[in-house]
C-alpha positions as CSV (number, residue, x, y, z in Angstrom):
1,M,118.6,-15.5,111.9
2,S,121.8,-13.6,111.1
3,S,124.8,-15.0,112.9
4,K,127.2,-12.4,111.4
5,H,128.6,-9.8,113.8
6,F,131.4,-7.3,113.8
7,I,132.2,-8.2,117.4
8,N,131.9,-11.8,118.2
9,D,133.3,-11.7,121.7
10,P,130.2,-11.1,123.9
11,T,132.2,-9.8,126.9
12,H,134.2,-7.4,124.8
13,L,131.0,-6.3,123.1
14,V,129.1,-5.5,126.3
15,N,132.0,-3.7,127.9
16,T,132.8,-1.5,124.8
17,A,129.1,-0.7,124.3
18,L,128.8,0.5,127.8
19,H,131.9,2.7,127.4
20,A,130.4,4.1,124.2
21,V,127.5,5.5,126.3
22,T,129.9,7.7,128.2
23,L,131.4,8.9,124.9
24,T,128.0,10.1,123.6
25,N,126.7,11.6,126.9
26,P,129.3,13.5,129.0
27,A,126.8,13.6,131.9
28,V,127.3,9.9,132.7
29,A,130.1,7.7,133.9
30,L,130.9,4.0,133.8
31,D,131.7,1.7,136.7
32,A,133.3,-0.9,134.5
33,D,133.8,-3.6,137.2
34,N,130.1,-3.6,138.0
35,K,128.8,-2.6,134.5
36,I,127.0,0.4,136.0
37,I,126.2,3.5,134.0
38,Y,125.4,6.4,136.4
39,R,124.9,10.1,136.4
40,R,128.0,12.1,137.3
41,P,127.6,14.1,140.5
42,S,126.4,17.6,139.7
43,P,125.2,20.6,141.8
44,D,122.5,21.0,139.2
45,A,120.8,17.9,140.5
46,S,120.7,19.0,144.1
47,H,116.9,19.5,144.1
48,Q,116.3,15.9,143.0
49,K,115.5,13.9,146.1
50,V,114.9,10.5,144.5
51,S,117.2,8.4,142.3
52,V,115.8,6.0,139.8
53,I,117.7,2.8,138.9
54,S,116.9,0.1,136.4
55,G,118.7,-2.5,134.4
56,G,118.8,-6.0,133.1
57,G,120.5,-8.2,130.6
58,S,122.4,-6.5,127.8
59,G,121.1,-6.8,124.3
60,H,118.1,-4.5,124.8
61,E,119.8,-1.2,124.0
62,P,119.1,1.7,124.2
63,S,117.5,0.3,127.3
64,F,118.8,0.6,129.9
65,A,122.2,2.3,129.8
66,A,121.3,5.0,127.2
67,M,118.3,5.9,129.3
68,V,120.6,7.3,132.0
69,G,120.7,11.1,132.2
70,P,119.0,14.2,133.6
71,G,115.2,13.8,133.7
72,L,115.3,10.0,133.2
73,L,117.3,7.2,135.0
74,S,120.0,8.0,137.6
75,A,121.8,4.7,136.9
76,S,121.5,1.4,135.1
77,V,123.0,-2.0,135.8
78,A,123.9,-4.3,133.0
79,G,124.2,-8.1,132.9
80,T,125.7,-10.1,130.1
81,I,123.6,-10.6,127.0
82,F,120.1,-11.7,128.0
83,A,121.2,-12.4,131.6
84,S,120.4,-10.5,134.8
85,P,123.1,-8.6,136.6
86,S,124.2,-10.0,139.9
87,A,122.7,-8.8,143.2
88,E,126.0,-7.3,144.2
89,Q,126.2,-5.2,141.0
90,V,122.7,-3.8,141.8
91,R,123.6,-3.3,145.5
92,V,126.6,-1.2,144.5
93,A,124.5,0.9,142.2
94,I,121.9,1.6,144.9
95,Q,124.3,2.3,147.8
96,S,127.2,4.0,146.1
97,R,126.5,5.2,142.5
98,V,123.5,7.4,143.1
99,D,122.3,9.8,145.7
100,N,120.4,8.0,148.5
101,N,119.4,8.7,152.1
102,S,122.0,6.9,154.1
103,P,121.4,6.1,157.9
104,N,122.9,9.5,158.7
105,D,120.8,11.4,156.2
106,T,117.3,12.5,157.4
107,S,116.2,14.1,154.1
108,D,113.2,12.8,152.3
109,G,115.2,11.1,149.5
110,G,115.6,7.5,148.5
111,V,115.9,5.2,145.5
112,L,113.3,3.7,143.2
113,V,114.4,0.5,141.5
114,T,112.4,-0.4,138.4
115,V,112.8,-4.0,137.0
116,M,111.1,-6.0,134.3
117,N,109.2,-9.1,135.2
118,Y,111.8,-11.9,134.6
119,T,112.7,-14.3,137.4
120,G,116.5,-13.6,137.3
121,D,115.9,-9.9,137.4
122,I,113.3,-10.1,140.2
123,L,115.6,-12.2,142.4
124,N,118.8,-10.3,141.9
125,F,117.4,-6.8,142.0
126,G,115.1,-7.9,144.9
127,M,118.1,-9.2,146.9
128,A,120.0,-6.0,146.3
129,V,117.0,-3.9,147.4
130,E,116.7,-5.9,150.6
131,K,120.4,-5.5,151.4
132,A,120.2,-1.8,150.8
133,R,117.1,-1.5,152.9
134,A,118.8,-3.4,155.7
135,A,121.7,-0.9,155.4
136,G,119.2,1.9,156.0
137,V,118.6,3.1,152.4
138,N,115.0,4.2,151.7
139,V,114.4,2.1,148.6
140,E,111.3,0.9,146.7
141,M,111.0,-1.6,143.8
142,V,108.5,-1.6,141.0
143,V,108.0,-4.5,138.7
144,V,106.8,-4.0,135.2
145,G,104.9,-6.8,133.3
146,D,103.2,-5.3,130.3
147,D,103.4,-8.1,127.7
148,V,100.1,-9.6,126.7
149,G,101.7,-12.0,124.2
150,V,101.4,-14.7,126.9
151,G,97.9,-15.1,128.5
152,R,97.0,-15.8,132.1
153,A,96.7,-19.5,131.6
154,K,100.2,-20.0,130.2
155,A,101.9,-17.4,132.4
156,G,100.6,-18.9,135.6
157,K,102.2,-17.6,138.7
158,V,105.1,-16.0,136.9
159,G,102.8,-13.4,135.3
160,R,103.4,-11.2,132.3
161,R,106.8,-10.4,131.0
162,G,108.2,-6.9,130.9
163,I,108.9,-5.5,127.5
164,A,109.1,-2.1,125.8
165,G,106.3,-0.4,127.8
166,T,108.9,-0.3,130.6
167,V,110.6,2.7,129.0
168,L,107.4,4.7,129.6
169,V,107.7,3.9,133.3
170,H,111.3,5.0,133.3
171,K,110.4,8.3,131.6
172,I,107.5,9.2,133.8
173,S,109.2,8.2,137.1
174,G,112.4,9.9,136.1
175,A,110.7,13.1,135.2
176,L,108.8,13.2,138.4
177,A,112.0,12.5,140.4
178,A,113.6,15.4,138.6
179,Q,110.9,17.7,139.9
180,G,111.9,16.9,143.5
181,R,109.0,14.7,144.4
182,S,109.2,12.2,147.2
183,L,110.0,8.5,146.9
184,Q,106.4,7.7,147.9
185,E,105.0,9.8,145.1
186,V,107.5,8.6,142.5
187,A,106.9,5.0,143.3
188,K,103.2,5.4,143.3
189,V,103.1,7.0,139.9
190,A,105.6,4.4,138.6
191,R,103.3,1.5,139.7
192,L,100.2,3.3,138.4
193,T,102.0,3.6,135.0
194,A,103.0,0.0,135.0
195,E,99.4,-1.1,135.9
196,N,98.0,0.8,132.9
197,L,100.4,-0.6,130.2
198,V,99.7,-3.3,127.6
199,S,102.3,-4.4,125.0
200,V,102.8,-7.1,122.5
201,G,105.6,-7.9,120.0
202,A,105.9,-9.8,116.8
203,S,109.0,-11.0,114.9
204,L,109.9,-12.5,111.6
205,E,112.9,-14.3,113.0
206,H,114.7,-15.3,116.2
207,V,118.0,-13.5,117.0
208,H,121.5,-14.9,117.4
209,V,123.6,-14.0,120.4
210,P,127.2,-13.1,119.4
211,G,129.6,-15.8,120.5
212,R,127.1,-18.6,120.4
213,V,127.6,-21.5,118.0
214,V,124.7,-21.8,115.5
215,S,123.4,-25.4,115.4
216,K,121.0,-27.3,113.3
217,E,118.6,-27.3,116.3
218,D,118.3,-23.6,116.4
219,D,114.7,-22.6,115.9
220,H,114.0,-20.6,112.7
221,L,110.8,-19.2,111.5
222,K,109.7,-20.3,108.0
223,L,109.7,-17.9,105.1
224,G,106.7,-15.6,105.4
225,E,106.0,-16.7,109.0
226,V,105.7,-14.3,111.9
227,E,105.7,-15.2,115.6
228,I,103.1,-13.1,117.4
229,G,103.9,-12.4,121.1
230,M,107.6,-13.3,120.8
231,G,109.5,-12.2,123.9
232,I,112.7,-10.1,123.9
233,H,114.9,-13.1,124.5
234,N,113.6,-15.4,121.8
235,E,110.9,-16.6,124.1
236,A,107.9,-18.2,122.4
237,G,104.8,-16.2,121.6
238,S,101.2,-17.1,121.3
239,S,101.3,-18.3,117.7
240,K,103.3,-18.6,114.4
241,E,101.3,-17.5,111.4
242,K,101.7,-16.4,107.8
243,V,100.0,-13.0,107.7
244,E,100.5,-9.7,106.0
245,L,101.0,-6.6,108.1
246,P,97.4,-5.4,108.3
247,E,96.2,-8.7,109.6
248,L,99.2,-9.0,111.9
249,V,98.5,-5.6,113.5
250,G,94.8,-6.5,113.8
251,K,95.7,-9.6,115.8
252,M,98.2,-7.7,118.0
253,L,95.7,-5.0,118.8
254,K,93.0,-7.5,119.6
255,Q,95.3,-9.2,122.1
256,M,95.7,-5.9,123.8
257,L,92.2,-4.5,123.6
258,D,89.6,-7.3,123.3
259,Q,87.8,-7.3,126.6
260,S,86.0,-10.5,125.7
261,D,89.3,-12.4,125.7
262,K,89.4,-13.3,129.4
263,D,92.8,-14.8,129.1
264,R,94.3,-11.5,128.0
265,A,91.9,-8.7,129.0
266,F,94.5,-7.3,131.4
267,L,93.5,-3.7,131.0
268,N,90.4,-1.8,130.0
269,V,91.7,1.1,127.9
270,N,89.0,3.5,128.9
271,S,90.9,6.8,129.2
272,N,90.3,9.8,126.9
273,E,94.1,10.0,126.6
274,V,96.1,7.1,125.3
275,V,99.8,7.0,124.5
276,L,101.1,4.8,121.6
277,L,104.6,3.5,121.5
278,V,105.7,1.6,118.4
279,N,109.1,0.1,119.2
280,N,111.8,-1.4,116.8
281,L,113.2,-4.6,118.1
282,G,116.5,-3.7,116.4
283,G,116.4,-5.1,112.9
284,V,113.5,-3.2,111.2
285,S,114.5,-0.3,108.9
286,V,113.3,3.2,109.8
287,L,111.4,3.2,106.5
288,E,109.5,0.0,107.4
289,L,108.9,1.1,111.0
290,G,107.2,4.2,109.6
291,G,104.8,2.0,107.5
292,I,104.1,-0.1,110.5
293,T,103.3,2.9,112.7
294,A,100.9,4.3,110.1
295,E,99.1,0.9,110.0
296,V,98.8,0.8,113.8
297,V,97.5,4.3,114.1
298,S,95.0,3.7,111.3
299,Q,93.6,0.5,112.9
300,L,93.4,2.0,116.4
301,E,91.1,4.7,115.1
302,K,89.1,2.6,112.7
303,S,88.6,-0.4,114.9
304,Y,88.7,1.0,118.4
305,G,88.0,4.7,118.1
306,I,91.4,5.5,119.7
307,R,93.3,8.6,118.7
308,P,96.6,8.6,120.7
309,V,97.5,11.9,122.2
310,R,101.1,11.0,121.9
311,I,102.7,8.7,119.3
312,L,106.3,7.5,119.9
313,S,107.9,5.5,117.1
314,G,111.5,4.4,117.2
315,T,114.1,2.2,118.8
316,Y,113.6,2.1,122.6
317,M,114.0,-1.5,123.7
318,T,115.6,-4.1,121.3
319,S,116.2,-7.8,121.1
320,L,119.7,-7.4,119.6
321,N,119.0,-7.1,115.9
322,G,115.5,-8.6,116.2
323,L,113.5,-8.5,113.0
324,G,110.4,-7.3,114.6
325,F,108.5,-4.6,116.5
326,S,106.2,-4.2,119.5
327,I,103.2,-2.1,120.2
328,T,102.6,-0.5,123.6
329,L,99.5,1.4,124.8
330,L,99.4,3.5,128.0
331,N,96.0,4.2,129.4
332,V,96.6,7.6,130.9
333,V,95.0,8.0,134.3
334,N,95.0,10.6,137.1
335,T,98.1,10.4,139.2
336,D,96.4,11.8,142.3
337,I,99.5,13.5,143.6
338,G,98.4,17.0,142.8
339,G,100.0,17.1,139.4
340,P,101.8,16.8,137.1
341,S,100.0,14.5,134.7
342,M,101.5,11.4,133.0
343,I,101.4,13.3,129.7
344,E,103.3,16.3,131.2
345,L,105.9,13.9,132.6
346,L,106.3,12.3,129.2
347,D,106.7,15.7,127.6
348,A,109.2,16.9,130.3
349,P,112.8,17.4,128.9
350,C,115.5,14.9,129.5
351,E,119.1,14.4,128.4
352,A,119.5,10.7,127.5
353,T,120.7,9.5,124.2
354,G,118.3,6.5,124.2
355,W,115.1,8.6,124.6
356,S,113.9,9.8,121.2
357,S,110.9,12.1,121.6
358,P,111.9,15.7,120.7
359,I,108.4,17.0,120.0
360,A,107.4,19.7,122.5
361,K,104.2,19.6,124.5
362,S,103.0,22.8,122.9
363,T,103.3,21.3,119.4
364,W,101.2,18.2,120.3
365,E,98.5,20.4,121.9
366,A,98.3,22.9,119.1
367,K,96.7,20.3,116.9
368,N,97.7,22.3,113.9
369,T,96.1,20.8,110.7
370,A,97.1,23.6,108.3
371,T,98.6,22.6,105.0
372,R,100.0,24.3,101.9
373,E,98.2,23.2,98.8
374,D,99.4,25.9,96.4
375,K,101.3,24.2,93.6
376,G,103.1,27.4,92.7
377,A,103.1,28.9,89.2
378,L,102.8,25.7,87.3
379,N,101.0,26.1,84.1
380,V,99.1,22.9,83.7
381,D,96.9,24.2,80.8
382,V,99.1,23.9,77.7
383,Q,97.6,25.7,74.7
384,D,97.2,23.9,71.3
385,S,100.4,24.2,69.3
386,G,99.2,23.3,65.9
387,L,101.9,20.5,65.7
388,K,99.5,17.8,64.6
389,S,99.6,14.0,64.2
390,D,97.1,11.1,64.2
391,G,96.3,10.9,67.9
392,K,94.8,7.4,67.8
393,A,97.8,5.9,66.0
394,A,100.2,7.7,68.2
395,Q,98.5,6.3,71.3
396,E,98.6,2.7,69.9
397,T,102.3,3.1,69.2
398,L,103.1,4.6,72.6
399,T,101.1,2.0,74.3
400,L,103.1,-0.8,72.7
401,A,106.4,0.9,73.6
402,L,105.3,1.2,77.2
403,Q,104.1,-2.4,77.3
404,N,107.6,-3.5,76.1
405,V,109.1,-1.6,79.1
406,I,106.8,-3.5,81.5
407,A,107.5,-6.8,79.8
408,V,111.3,-6.4,80.1
409,E,111.3,-5.4,83.8
410,P,112.4,-8.8,85.1
411,E,115.4,-8.8,82.7
412,V,116.3,-5.3,83.5
413,T,116.0,-6.0,87.2
414,R,118.3,-9.0,86.9
415,F,120.9,-7.0,85.1
416,D,120.7,-4.2,87.6
417,T,121.0,-6.7,90.5
418,V,124.4,-7.7,89.0
419,V,125.8,-4.2,88.4
420,G,123.7,-1.8,90.4
421,D,121.2,-1.7,93.3
422,G,118.4,-3.6,91.5
423,D,115.8,-0.8,91.2
424,C,116.2,0.2,87.5
425,G,113.6,-2.3,86.2
426,I,111.1,-1.4,88.8
427,G,111.5,2.3,88.2
428,L,111.0,2.0,84.5
429,K,108.0,-0.3,85.0
430,R,106.5,2.1,87.5
431,G,106.8,5.0,85.1
432,A,105.4,3.0,82.2
433,E,102.4,1.8,84.2
434,A,101.7,5.3,85.4
435,I,101.8,6.7,81.8
436,L,99.5,3.9,80.6
437,K,97.0,4.7,83.4
438,H,97.2,8.4,82.4
439,L,96.5,7.6,78.8
440,S,93.5,5.5,79.6
441,S,91.8,8.5,81.1
442,K,93.3,11.2,79.0
443,P,94.0,9.8,75.5
444,L,96.4,11.6,73.2
445,T,94.8,14.5,71.4
446,G,97.0,14.5,68.3
447,D,98.7,17.8,69.3
448,A,102.3,16.7,70.0
449,V,103.1,19.6,72.4
450,V,99.9,19.2,74.4
451,D,100.3,15.4,74.6
452,M,103.9,15.4,75.6
453,A,103.3,18.2,78.2
454,S,100.5,16.0,79.8
455,I,102.9,13.1,80.1
456,V,105.8,14.9,81.7
457,P,104.2,15.4,85.2
458,V,103.4,11.7,85.3
459,V,107.1,10.9,84.8
460,E,108.2,13.5,87.3
461,K,105.9,12.1,90.0
462,T,106.5,8.4,89.5
463,M,110.1,8.0,88.4
464,D,112.7,8.9,91.0
465,G,116.4,8.5,91.3
466,T,119.0,9.5,88.7
467,S,117.3,8.0,85.7
468,G,114.0,9.6,86.7
469,A,115.7,13.0,86.7
470,L,117.3,12.4,83.4
471,Y,114.1,11.4,81.7
472,A,112.3,14.4,83.3
473,I,114.9,16.8,82.0
474,F,114.9,15.3,78.6
475,L,111.1,15.3,78.3
476,N,110.7,18.9,79.5
477,S,113.2,19.9,77.0
478,L,111.3,17.9,74.3
479,V,108.1,19.8,75.0
480,A,110.0,23.1,74.5
481,S,111.7,21.8,71.3
482,L,108.4,20.6,69.8
483,R,106.8,24.0,70.6
484,D,109.7,25.7,68.7
485,L,108.9,23.5,65.7
486,A,105.1,24.2,65.7
487,P,102.9,24.5,63.8
488,G,103.1,21.8,61.2
489,E,103.1,18.1,60.9
490,A,104.6,16.0,63.7
491,N,106.4,13.6,61.3
492,A,109.7,11.6,61.7
493,K,111.8,14.6,60.6
494,T,110.1,16.9,63.2
495,W,110.6,14.4,66.0
496,A,114.2,13.8,65.0
497,A,114.9,17.6,65.2
498,A,113.2,17.9,68.5
499,L,114.9,14.9,70.0
500,K,118.3,16.2,68.9
501,Q,117.6,19.5,70.7
502,S,116.6,17.6,73.8
503,S,119.7,15.5,73.7
504,D,121.8,18.6,73.5
505,A,119.9,20.1,76.5
506,L,120.4,16.9,78.5
507,S,124.1,17.0,77.9
508,K,124.3,20.3,79.9
509,Y,123.2,18.4,83.0
510,T,125.1,15.1,82.7
511,P,128.6,14.3,81.5
512,A,127.2,10.9,80.3
513,R,128.1,10.2,76.6
514,P,128.1,7.0,74.5
515,G,130.6,4.6,75.9
516,D,130.0,5.6,79.6
517,R,127.6,2.6,80.0
518,T,124.4,4.6,80.8
519,L,120.9,5.0,79.1
520,V,122.6,7.5,76.9
521,D,124.3,4.6,75.0
522,A,120.8,3.7,73.6
523,L,119.4,7.2,73.4
524,Y,122.1,8.9,71.2
525,P,122.2,6.2,68.4
526,F,118.4,6.3,68.2
527,V,118.3,10.1,67.8
528,E,121.3,10.1,65.4
529,V,119.9,7.4,63.0
530,L,116.4,8.8,63.1
531,G,117.8,12.2,62.1
532,K,119.7,10.7,59.2
533,T,117.1,8.2,57.9
534,G,113.7,9.3,59.2
535,N,113.2,5.5,59.8
536,V,112.0,4.6,63.3
537,K,112.7,0.9,62.9
538,Q,116.4,1.5,61.8
539,A,116.8,4.0,64.7
540,A,115.4,1.4,67.2
541,E,117.7,-1.3,65.9
542,A,120.7,1.0,66.3
543,A,119.6,1.7,69.9
544,M,119.3,-2.1,70.6
545,A,122.7,-2.8,69.0
546,A,124.3,-0.1,71.1
547,A,122.6,-1.4,74.3
548,E,124.0,-4.9,73.5
549,G,127.3,-3.3,73.0
550,T,127.4,-2.1,76.6
551,K,128.3,-5.7,77.7
552,G,131.8,-5.6,78.9
553,M,131.9,-1.9,78.9
554,K,133.2,-0.5,82.2
555,A,131.0,2.2,83.6
556,S,132.3,5.7,84.0
557,L,129.2,7.1,85.6
558,G,126.4,6.0,87.9
559,R,126.2,3.5,90.7
560,T,127.7,0.8,88.6
561,V,131.1,2.6,89.0
562,Y,131.2,1.4,92.7
563,V,130.4,-2.2,91.9
564,G,133.5,-4.4,91.9
565,G,134.0,-7.8,90.2
566,S,133.3,-8.8,86.6
567,G,129.5,-8.6,86.5
568,Y,129.5,-5.8,84.0
569,E,131.3,-8.0,81.5
570,E,128.3,-10.4,81.4
571,V,125.3,-8.1,81.2
572,P,124.3,-4.9,79.3
573,D,123.6,-1.6,81.0
574,P,120.1,-2.0,82.5
575,G,119.0,1.6,81.7
576,A,120.1,1.3,78.0
577,W,118.5,-2.1,77.7
578,G,115.1,-0.9,79.0
579,L,115.2,2.2,76.7
580,A,116.0,0.1,73.7
581,Y,112.9,-2.0,74.3
582,F,110.9,1.2,74.4
583,F,112.3,2.3,71.1
584,L,111.6,-1.1,69.5
585,G,108.0,-0.6,70.6
586,L,107.8,2.7,68.8
587,A,109.0,0.8,65.7
588,G,106.0,-1.6,66.0
589,V,108.0,-4.5,67.5
590,K,107.0,-6.1,70.7
591,S,108.6,-8.6,73.0
592,D,107.3,-12.2,72.9
593,Q,108.5,-12.3,76.6
594,D,110.8,-15.2,75.7
595,G,113.8,-13.1,74.7
596,G,112.7,-12.7,71.1
597,W,110.6,-10.3,69.1
598,E,107.6,-10.5,66.8
599,K,106.6,-8.1,64.2
600,I,103.1,-6.8,64.3
């Protein structure tokens, strides 16, 4: 677990985070003494009869405070981190921070309180509800327990925990209240939603609460281990296993959907409409959450025939910076209140910074599958140029050079980890492997222009970043330069002339020159020596010497510029080093993978 925080005082952290909600949403205010975020009084909300309140311990943001706003919650009540708010805090919210029907108000209004199934929350919110009811407030309470990570036997009388599925109850009940429906109707649909939810989480690590001392007894998950069913307060799940994502998702879906598992068959998902929520527990990157969502959607259709009508993926209910995610399924059923449907309520607009679902109902229902497949005016068929060479020999030489690039990847990666972001070696290896795969199905023909033109798209598709762009520019120019020199023999002199033209073209797009600590430090000496001698081996040796010379050279360009310290003094430029290996391969020299070379 990470115990590093920018704010280590938990009290200051909670208070300032609540204040920040009011900064990002001008429609809400903060009762700092009671940690209540509530909607500011507005004549625009006069048609809304029912107020919806929720809350719980802090640390689950954007639930609950950032879910307050028109069309969602009317107020939220926050406790300290992972601890329920007091009954008095909740009572103040019900009786004085939202619209309610007081003893002197005969209108059909009231308050719905939604709470997750945790003992502290049930007791404190329940006590506040009873106090408000005794004072004449028309108030109902709905408890959400959607977690299937703990089965019936272990849960006992306590029942299932409430986790991320709760936000769907918030959205649906808040949207219905915004339409002016009665407390009876809002509470009914909220309970119906809660009864048709199943969720389960998984995490690679427990979380650390700011302000707590880390001790040796703190429970850590082992490397590669994942806890299936972990709760949102570090509570134990159903198992700890070493599994890859596909198997993990399969196990999670089985806990939610396997009707033969009598300990967990809480809900028979039998509706034609199912909503999927993939929730980030706080510490998963947006990129990785996308990969997780794709895996979940794929397995739902393949294994269970479920194609969700709505897919929500994002950060809705966290466990601080929990390195995990949860999956929620809502079995959409008829609300029996004469409309609207659960889906329509999910699609209804709201203004709350914590609700992330901007896709309109019309867009979902259009089911537009149209694509644009036209590649534009790309001329993929390059005509023979007449610039000839021995295709078989050229392929053997190029293969050796690419194999050198693959062999040197660990070394290039190590260098780039010191002076860059660590991706240079992987990028070069990915490009080399893609070209080798291309050559295995489309061997070189012996026409230098045709062969080079067939390789360029491979580089463009597989090598990204700055170096990928530089290589693509250089190789595109090389195709044009070779074409200008055709027809004839593609000998060392021809290649030297074409490479010189390509180097000049590249210089138009980058200020990099020898001495700037870039791949150009290896490229320019190779081109220069090849032009003077016509000897590939001498040119490759010049490139390697220049690459070695980048040790201690302070970068003027590239990401290395931003890296402090003295790392650049100890390693060569990664891009120049990888390119020098390629050139040595062209000279018939290959790596022995032990830092040396052998002539073949």
